[in-house]
C-alpha positions in Angstrom: -19.9 -9.9 22.8 -18.9 -6.7 20.1 -16.9 -7.3 17.0 -14.9 -4.6 15.4 -12.5 -4.2 12.6 -8.8 -2.7 12.8 -8.0 0.5 11.6 -6.5 0.5 7.7 -3.1 1.7 9.5 -3.2 -1.0 11.9 -3.7 -3.5 9.1 -1.0 -2.4 7.3 1.2 -2.2 10.2 0.4 -5.6 11.2 1.0 -7.1 7.9 4.6 -5.4 7.6 5.5 -7.2 11.4 3.7 -9.9 10.9 6.2 -10.8 8.0 9.1 -10.4 9.9 9.3 -6.5 9.5 11.3 -6.5 12.8 15.2 -8.3 12.7 14.2 -9.9 15.9 11.4 -10.9 16.8 12.7 -11.0 20.9 11.8 -7.3 20.7 7.9 -8.0 21.2 8.8 -8.6 24.9 10.6 -5.4 25.4 7.6 -3.6 23.8 5.1 -5.1 26.4 7.3 -4.8 29.4 7.5 -0.9 28.7 3.8 -0.9 27.8 3.0 -1.7 31.5 5.9 0.1 32.7 3.9 3.2 31.2 0.7 2.0 32.7 2.0 2.1 36.4 3.6 5.2 35.8 0.2 6.7 34.9 -1.4 5.3 37.7 1.2 6.1 40.5 1.1 9.7 39.2 -2.7 9.7 39.7 -2.6 8.5 43.2 -0.9 11.6 43.9 -3.0 13.7 42.1 -6.6 12.6 41.4 -8.5 12.7 44.9 -10.6 9.4 43.7 -7.6 7.4 43.5 -5.3 8.6 46.5 -6.8 6.0 48.8 -5.9 3.3 46.5 -3.6 0.5 48.0 -0.9 0.2 45.0 2.6 -1.2 44.8 3.7 -1.2 41.3 5.0 -4.6 39.9 4.8 -6.7 36.6 4.4 -10.2 36.6 5.6 -12.9 33.9 4.2 -16.4 33.6 4.5 -19.1 31.2 3.2 -22.3 30.1 5.0 -24.8 28.1 2.7 -27.1 27.7 -0.2 -25.0 26.4 2.6 -22.6 24.6 0.9 -19.5 26.5 2.9 -16.3 27.9 1.3 -13.8 29.8 2.7 -10.3 31.4 0.0 -8.7 33.6 0.7 -5.4 35.5 -1.3 -3.5 38.4 -1.5 0.1 36.8 -4.3 2.4 35.2 -5.9 -0.2 33.0 -8.4 0.4 30.1 -12.2 0.7 29.9 -14.0 -0.1 26.7 -13.2 3.6 25.1 -9.5 3.2 25.9 -9.4 -0.6 24.1 -10.8 1.2 21.0 -8.8 4.0 21.2 -5.6 2.5 21.7 -5.8 -1.2 20.9 -8.0 -0.7 17.4 -6.4 2.2 16.1 -2.9 3.9 15.8 -4.0 7.5 17.7 -0.6 9.4 16.1 -1.7 11.4 13.5 0.5 11.4 10.2 0.8 7.6 10.0 -1.1 6.9 7.3 0.9 9.2 4.9 4.2 7.4 6.5 2.8 4.3 5.9 2.4 5.1 2.4 6.0 5.9 2.0 7.3 3.1 3.2 10.0 1.9 1.0 9.6 -2.2 0.8 13.1 -2.5 2.3 12.0 -4.4 5.4 15.4 -3.5 6.8 15.0 0.3 6.9 10.9 0.3 7.6 11.9 -2.1 10.9 13.9 1.0 11.8 10.8 3.2 11.0 8.1 1.3 12.6 9.4 1.6 16.5 8.6 5.3 16.4 5.1 5.0 16.4 4.9 3.6 19.9 2.8 1.1 18.9 4.9 -2.0 20.1 1.6 -3.9 21.4 1.5 -4.9 17.9 4.7 -6.2 17.7 3.1 -9.6 19.6 1.4 -10.7 16.6 4.8 -11.7 15.5 5.1 -14.5 17.7 1.0 -14.9 18.8 -1.8 -16.7 16.8 -4.5 -15.1 19.4 -3.9 -12.4 21.9 -6.4 -12.1 25.0 -5.7 -8.7 26.9 -8.2 -8.6 30.0 -8.1 -5.2 31.6 -9.7 -2.8 34.1 -9.4 0.6 34.9 -8.4 1.9 38.1 -11.6 3.6 40.0 -14.0 1.4 37.6 -15.9 -1.7 38.5 -16.7 -3.1 35.2 -13.6 -5.3 33.4 -13.2 -6.1 29.7 -11.8 -8.5 27.3 -10.1 -7.6 24.2 -9.7 -10.5 21.9 -8.0 -11.0 18.4 -6.1 -13.6 16.1 -4.3 -10.0 14.5 -6.4 -11.2 11.0 -8.5 -7.5 10.6 -10.4 -7.9 13.8 -10.9 -7.9 17.3 -13.9 -8.4 20.0 -14.5 -6.7 22.9 -16.6 -8.1 25.7 -17.4 -7.5 29.4 -15.6 -9.8 31.6 -14.7 -10.2 35.6 -11.4 -9.0 37.2 -10.5 -8.5 40.7 -7.7 -5.6 40.5 -7.0 -2.8 38.0 -4.5 -3.6 35.5 -4.0 -5.4 32.6 -3.2 -9.1 31.4 -1.7 -9.9 28.2 -2.1 -13.1 27.3 -0.3 -14.7 24.4 -1.3 -18.2 22.6 2.0 -18.4 20.8 2.8 -20.0 17.4 4.1 -23.8 17.8 7.6 -22.2 16.3 7.4 -19.6 19.1 8.2 -22.2 22.0 11.4 -20.5 22.9 9.5 -17.7 24.7 7.8 -20.2 26.9 11.6 -20.9 28.4 12.4 -19.4 32.1 16.2 -18.7 30.8 15.1 -17.2 27.4 12.7 -14.9 29.0 14.9 -13.8 31.9 17.7 -13.3 29.1 15.5 -11.2 26.9 14.5 -8.6 29.9 17.7 -8.5 31.4 19.1 -7.4 27.8 16.0 -5.0 27.6 14.3 -4.4 30.5 16.8 -4.0 33.4 16.2 -0.6 33.9 12.5 -0.8 34.0 11.6 1.4 37.2 9.1 -1.6 38.5 10.1 -5.0 39.9 9.4 -7.9 37.1 8.7 -11.1 38.7 9.1 -14.1 36.1 7.0 -17.0 38.1 7.8 -20.7 37.4 7.2 -24.2 38.1 10.3 -26.2 39.5 10.1 -29.9 40.2 12.6 -31.4 42.4 13.3 -34.9 43.9 13.6 -35.9 47.4 14.6 -39.6 48.5 16.3 -42.5 46.8 15.3 -45.9 45.4 11.5 -46.6 46.2 11.3 -43.7 48.6 12.5 -41.4 45.6 9.6 -38.7 44.9 9.1 -35.4 42.8 8.0 -32.4 44.4 6.7 -29.4 42.3 7.4 -26.1 43.7 5.6 -22.6 42.2 8.4 -20.1 42.5 8.8 -16.3 41.7 11.6 -14.1 41.3 12.4 -10.6 40.5 14.3 -10.9 37.5 15.4 -6.9 37.0 17.1 -3.9 38.7 14.4 -1.9 38.9 16.4 0.7 39.5 16.1 3.8 37.3 18.9 4.0 35.4 19.2 7.8 35.1 19.4 7.8 39.0 22.3 5.0 38.8 26.0 6.8 38.6 27.4 7.3 35.4 30.5 5.1 36.5 28.3 1.7 37.3 26.9 2.0 33.9 27.8 0.2 30.8 27.6 1.3 27.3 25.2 -1.0 26.6 22.7 -0.2 29.3 22.8 3.1 28.1 21.4 2.1 24.5 19.0 -0.7 25.5 17.3 1.9 28.2 17.4 4.7 24.5 15.3 1.8 22.9 13.0 1.2 25.7 12.6 5.1 26.2 12.2 6.1 22.1 10.9 3.1 20.6 13.8 3.7 18.0 15.3 0.1 17.1 19.0 2.4 16.0 21.5 3.1 18.9 21.6 6.6 19.7 24.0 8.8 18.5 25.4 10.1 21.8 24.1 10.7 25.4 24.4 13.2 28.1 24.1 12.1 31.7 23.7 14.6 34.4 23.2 14.9 37.9 23.3 18.3 39.7 23.3 19.2 43.4 23.3 22.4 45.6 20.3 24.9 45.5 18.5 22.7 43.0 18.8 19.1 43.3 18.2 17.1 39.6 19.4 14.4 37.4 19.0 14.2 33.6 19.6 11.6 30.7 19.2 13.1 27.4 19.9 11.1 23.9 20.7 12.4 20.5 18.8 10.4 17.8 20.8 9.0 14.7 17.6 9.7 12.6 15.0 12.0 12.6 11.6 10.8 14.0 8.9 11.1 11.2 6.8 13.5 12.6 10.1 15.8 13.5 8.5 18.7 11.5 4.6 18.2 12.4 2.9 21.1 14.5 2.0 17.8 16.9 5.0 16.2 17.4 5.3 14.1 20.3 8.0 15.4 22.8 10.4 13.0 23.9 11.2 14.0 27.4 9.7 12.5 30.1 9.4 14.5 33.8 9.6 12.2 36.7 9.7 14.2 40.6 11.7 11.8 43.4 11.2 9.3 40.3 7.9 9.3 40.2 6.6 10.1 36.4 4.8 12.8 36.0 4.0 13.9 32.1 5.7 12.9 28.6 3.5 15.3 27.3 4.8 19.0 27.9 6.7 20.8 24.9 7.8 23.2 27.1 10.4 21.0 29.3 12.7 21.9 26.3 12.8 24.5 23.3 10.9 23.6 20.4 13.7 23.5 18.2 15.1 20.4 20.7 12.3 18.0 20.0 14.5 15.5 18.5 16.1 15.2 22.0 14.6 11.8 23.5 15.3 11.4 27.7 14.3 12.1 31.3 14.3 15.2 33.5 13.9 13.7 37.1 13.7 17.2 39.4 13.7 16.6 43.5 12.5 20.1 44.0 9.0 20.2 42.1 5.9 19.2 44.3 4.6 15.6 43.2 1.4 16.7 42.8 2.5 19.5 40.4 0.0 20.7 37.2 0.9 21.1 33.8 -0.3 24.6 34.1 2.0 25.2 36.6 4.4 23.3 35.1 5.0 26.4 32.4 5.2 29.1 34.8 8.0 27.1 37.1 10.7 28.8 38.1 12.9 25.2 39.1 11.8 23.8 35.9 12.9 27.3 33.9 16.0 26.8 35.4 16.7 23.2 34.4 15.4 23.8 31.1 17.9 26.6 30.1 20.7 24.4 32.0 19.8 21.3 30.3 19.9 23.2 26.7 23.4 24.4 27.3 24.8 20.8 28.1 22.9 20.0 25.1 24.1 22.4 22.8 27.8 21.4 24.3 27.4 18.1 23.3 26.1 19.1 19.8 29.5 21.2 20.2 31.7 18.0 20.9 29.8 16.5 17.8 31.2 19.1 15.8 34.6 18.4 16.2 34.1 15.0 14.2 33.4 16.1 11.0 32.0 12.7 9.3 29.6 12.3 12.4 28.7 15.8 12.7 27.8 16.0 9.0 25.2 13.1 9.6 24.1 14.6 12.6 23.6 18.3 10.6 21.9 16.5 7.7 19.0 15.4 10.1 18.8 18.2 12.6 20.5 20.8 11.0 16.8 22.6 10.2 16.2 22.3 14.3 19.6 24.2 14.6 18.8 26.9 12.6 15.0 27.5 14.3 17.1 27.7 17.2 19.1 30.5 16.1 15.7 32.6 15.3 14.2 31.3 18.5 16.7 31.3 21.3 18.5 34.5 21.9 20.2 33.4 24.7 22.1 31.0 22.7 22.1 32.3 19.8 25.8 32.8 19.1 26.9 29.3 19.8 24.4 27.7 17.5 25.5 30.3 14.9 28.7 28.3 14.9 26.9 25.1 14.7 25.3 26.2 11.3 26.7 24.4 8.1 26.4 25.9 4.3 27.7 24.8 1.2 29.6 27.8 -1.1 31.1 28.3 -4.1 34.6 27.8 -3.1 33.8 24.5 -0.5 33.9 22.0 -3.2 30.7 20.1 -1.9 31.5 20.3 2.0 29.4 22.5 3.9 31.9 24.8 6.1 30.7 26.6 9.3 31.1 30.6 9.4 34.5 30.3 11.5 35.6 28.5 8.8 34.7 31.1 6.1 36.1 33.9 8.2 39.4 32.1 8.5 39.4 32.0 4.3 38.6 35.5 4.0 40.4 37.8 1.7 42.6 40.6 3.3 40.6 43.7 3.7 37.3 41.6 3.1 34.4 43.7 4.8 31.9 40.9 5.1 30.5 37.5 4.8 28.9 36.9 1.9 25.8 35.0 0.6 23.4 34.3 -1.9 19.9 33.2 -1.0 17.7 30.9 -3.1 16.0 27.6 -3.1 17.5 25.1 -5.8 21.4 25.1 -5.1 22.4 24.2 -8.5 20.8 26.9 -9.4 22.5 29.3 -6.9 26.3 27.8 -8.2 25.4 28.9 -11.7 23.9 31.9 -10.7 25.4 35.2 -13.0 25.5 36.7 -9.6 28.9 35.1 -8.8 30.6 36.1 -11.6 31.9 39.4 -9.7 32.7 37.5 -6.7 34.4 34.6 -9.0 36.5 37.2 -10.7 37.8 38.6 -7.4 38.0 34.9 -5.8 35.8 35.7 -2.9 34.0 33.0 -1.0 30.1 33.0 -1.3 27.9 31.2 1.1 24.8 29.8 -0.3 21.5 30.0 1.9 19.3 27.4 -0.1 17.2 25.8 2.7 14.0 27.1 2.8 14.3 28.1 6.6 17.2 30.1 5.6 15.4 33.0 4.0 13.3 33.1 7.1 16.1 32.7 9.9 19.4 34.0 8.1 18.0 37.7 7.3 17.7 37.9 11.0 21.3 37.4 11.6 23.3 40.3 10.7 26.4 39.4 11.6 28.9 36.9 13.0 31.4 37.4 15.4 31.3 41.1 14.6 31.5 41.0 10.6 28.3 41.6 9.0 26.7 39.1 6.6 25.6 40.5 3.6 23.7 39.2 0.4 25.5 39.9 -2.9 22.2 40.9 -4.2 22.4 44.1 -1.6 23.8 47.4 -2.2 25.9 47.2 0.5 27.9 44.2 -1.1 28.3 46.2 -4.2 29.6 48.8 -2.4 32.3 46.7 -0.7 33.5 45.7 -3.8 33.7 48.9 -5.1 31.2 47.9 -8.4 28.2 50.7 -7.5 29.1 53.4 -10.4 28.5 53.0 -13.8 30.2 55.9 -15.5 28.0 58.8 -17.5 29.3 57.8 -21.0 27.8 54.6 -20.4 24.7 55.8 -18.9 24.2 58.1 -21.7 24.9 55.3 -24.2 22.3 53.0 -23.0 19.6 55.5 -22.0 17.6 55.0 -25.1 17.8 51.2 -24.7 16.8 51.1 -21.2 13.8 53.5 -22.0 12.8 51.0 -24.9 13.6 47.8 -22.7 11.2 49.5 -20.0 8.2 50.5 -22.2 8.2 46.7 -23.9 8.3 44.8 -20.4 5.9 46.9 -19.0 4.7 45.6 -15.9 6.7 42.8 -15.9 9.7 44.4 -14.2 9.9 47.4 -11.3 13.1 48.7 -13.3 15.5 47.9 -15.8 19.1 48.9 -15.4 22.6 48.5 -16.0 24.3 46.2 -13.6 28.1 46.7 -12.4 28.0 42.7 -11.0 27.8 41.0 -14.3 30.7 39.5 -16.2 29.8 37.1 -18.8 26.0 36.8 -18.5 24.2 39.7 -20.4 21.6 39.9 -17.5 20.0 39.0 -14.0 17.5 39.7 -12.1 17.6 41.2 -8.5 15.3 41.8 -5.7 14.1 45.2 -4.6 15.4 44.5 -0.5 12.3 46.4 0.5 9.9 43.8 -1.2 9.3 40.6 0.6 11.7 37.7 -0.4 10.5 34.2 -1.5 9.7 32.3 1.8 7.9 35.5 3.3 5.7 35.3 0.3 4.8 31.7 0.8 3.9 32.7 4.0 1.8 35.5 3.1 -0.4 33.5 0.5 -0.7 30.5 2.8 -2.2 33.3 5.4 -4.4 34.6 2.3 -5.4 30.7 1.6 -6.7 30.9 5.5 -8.5 33.8 4.5 -6.0 36.4 6.5 -6.1 38.5 3.8 -6.9 38.6 -0.1 -4.3 38.2 -2.9 -0.6 38.9 -2.1 0.5 40.3 -5.2 3.9 39.1 -7.1 7.3 41.7 -5.9 8.1 42.6 -9.8 12.0 42.0 -10.3 14.6 44.5 -11.1 16.3 43.1 -14.5 19.9 44.5 -14.6 21.6 44.4 -18.0 25.6 43.4 -18.6 26.5 47.1 -20.6 29.7 45.0 -21.6 28.5 41.9 -23.3 28.2 41.8 -26.9 24.3 41.2 -27.1 23.8 44.7 -25.5 26.8 46.2 -27.8 24.8 44.9 -31.0 21.2 45.9 -29.5 22.6 49.6 -29.7 23.1 49.2 -33.6 19.8 47.4 -34.3 17.0 49.3 -35.9 14.4 46.1 -35.5 12.4 47.1 -33.0 10.2 43.5 -33.2 13.7 41.5 -32.9 14.8 43.9 -30.3 11.2 43.0 -28.1 11.7 39.5 -28.8 15.5 40.0 -27.4 14.0 42.3 -24.4 11.6 39.3 -23.8 13.9 36.7 -23.6 16.6 38.3 -21.4 14.2 38.8 -18.6 13.0 35.4 -19.3 16.7 33.4 -19.1 17.5 35.6 -16.0 14.7 34.2 -14.3 14.9 30.8 -15.1 19.0 31.4 -13.5 17.3 32.8 -10.8 15.1 29.8 -10.1 11.9 32.0 -11.0 8.8 30.3 -12.7 7.6 31.6 -16.2 4.1 33.0 -16.7 4.0 31.3 -20.0 6.3 29.0 -21.3 5.0 28.7 -24.7 5.9 32.5 -25.5 9.2 31.8 -24.3 9.5 28.6 -26.6 8.0 30.7 -29.2 9.9 33.5 -29.0 13.0 31.2 -28.5 12.7 29.2 -32.1 11.8 32.3 -33.9 15.3 34.0 -33.1 17.0 30.3 -34.3 14.9 30.6 -37.4 16.4 34.0 -38.3 20.1 33.0 -36.9 20.1 30.0 -39.3 
């Protein structure tokens, strides 16, 4: 017998669960039945594709037995089973990467945290909420040696060799004294019907029934062992929509997704014709913790004629729809289709394209309800933006789903369509300002001319906006223009500085250029400022902030040397009193301090970092001293 210690993250998880992290303990039975169903799915697929297992006699079933006197509940299946390595990998660790980081960020609020725990797909451990000891007896299909896994959930587990006739797993729960309710026939039936009615394999409950026969002295008790199927065992996605209740859809989602919340919405489609397939897709309320990880877990399972094929294929839907959970069940794919073939399969490509359009259509319906869509967009808006960048076929529809704050939207986010409806007569473009800090964007001096002319400016403040939006170009034949751009200034008729003003400030501009040196690319007069004395703008030929970040990351990975920061262009407001007074000043040292302060002030308003904060503070203090 070999003793092992649970991975640290498992101990954390067990501690959370055992101390009533789940709001209802009955969920443990749903999780164990779901695991058994997965094991049957996997073996059913292998009996069709693995030469070693093709001759295996296999009728997939799940069995539940209970002993009220001994307070023991047993769940068994004849699925794929596990060997010693599988037991170590599956029942001693949490294989999903990112778990440690996730667990460290749990809030401590049990109600909130319980909604997140299910995302790991670690339902087996939930059994320790009701059991003081668990024994898993299992034998992997095609192998001779069986193993027993034993633990009381206190930090250690044991694995030993044992005897077991058939493949599959048996999970025996030694229930805590106060959990006796789970050895009741009616309670078990109630839980299975509530959560697992549409598990696509039969679930049999075994129980003992006592009957009385005869009367008087001839009366005797007859004990009969009975067995009955307690679930419908019909693949829910194959049932007609009219025959399904809302609660059935919701419970199936929870089984499928390990999410304890109800789904936001779902799309159930049956297609008949040149291709035959059924799809059932769910949109969650909350984003899974691994949504933005490269190694995210696909939420879609592929079946062929109700036979499970894979749940690990990220090609079933576009990657930007990775938040969608669900089922694709095809009648036309071969049962022994390999994962390599799937990636180039014409049938699957057709299903993927049609399914993507269906999901986008459902999101469009969601968008009709402003409050509901606001919650959806908060969770998955970045994914929709990824789609704008990557899905050319559906780009226009996805653009309509985007939402942005603006200088006139009063805390709300608006669509491009709403922006166009509010455009001024004669307005030539959709104007936007891009940066990483929304509050700084709202106070940017670059907005002054637009505020003066009562023009709306969208704020692209999400990190992904700087990568996606420059690729967009236009919406509904109206160009998108950064208010930084030369074209935007030309639209406003604000691009010309008269010759008199140029001559007036020529010497000052030359002096500033010399003083600031390599800190700037150029110093010039601005036509876009009203109240602010200065601002910085980027050369359109230089990479933007997001591109710089990517280039630096590539450099950090050894794909290039140090990437020099692009230098800003400093623009000065010729109508500001500071500039007018500087023309009359002969104090070169003071002018130099002001030149740097005007640059640093503009950088701060732009959200840029100052190279030397101490020098900035000294300059500011020196100027304050002189002014007192």
